[in-house]
C-alpha positions in Angstrom: 50.5 77.5 -34.9 50.2 75.6 -31.6 53.3 73.9 -30.1 53.5 71.1 -27.7 54.7 72.2 -24.3 57.2 69.6 -23.2 57.8 71.0 -19.7 54.1 70.0 -18.6 54.8 66.2 -18.6 57.7 63.6 -18.8 57.8 60.0 -19.6 59.6 59.3 -16.4 62.4 56.8 -16.3 62.7 53.0 -15.6 63.5 53.4 -11.9 60.2 55.3 -11.2 58.2 52.7 -13.1 59.9 49.8 -11.1 58.9 51.6 -7.8 55.3 52.1 -8.8 54.8 48.5 -10.2 56.4 47.2 -6.9 54.0 49.1 -4.9 50.8 47.9 -6.7 52.0 44.4 -7.1 51.6 43.9 -3.3 48.0 45.1 -3.3 45.1 42.7 -3.5 43.0 42.3 -6.6 40.2 44.2 -5.0 42.4 47.2 -4.1 43.8 47.3 -7.5 40.4 47.5 -8.9 39.4 50.3 -6.4 42.5 52.4 -7.6 41.8 51.6 -11.3 38.2 52.8 -10.8 39.4 56.0 -9.1 41.9 56.8 -11.8 39.3 56.2 -14.4 36.8 58.5 -12.7 39.5 61.3 -12.6 40.6 60.8 -16.2 37.1 60.9 -17.8 35.7 63.3 -15.2 32.7 61.4 -13.6 31.7 60.8 -10.0 33.3 57.9 -8.4 30.8 55.0 -8.3 28.6 56.5 -10.9 30.1 55.8 -14.4 28.5 57.0 -17.5 26.0 54.5 -19.2 26.0 53.7 -22.9 22.8 55.0 -24.6 21.5 51.9 -26.1 18.6 53.6 -28.0 20.8 54.8 -30.7 21.7 51.1 -31.6 18.2 49.6 -31.4 16.1 48.3 -34.3 12.6 49.6 -34.7 
């Protein structure tokens, strides 16, 4: 049976979250959007600036 490894990650604490939110609150909207796009590209493993497209042929009527 697989066990969850709790040593790999942690939820952090309130002080760390406050520091992070303070840093990002001073950024402009455009900079925040760039950071968000970068984090999404890393999380979903696609090249930055080239996100995957939805294949609409599946949903089309014939």
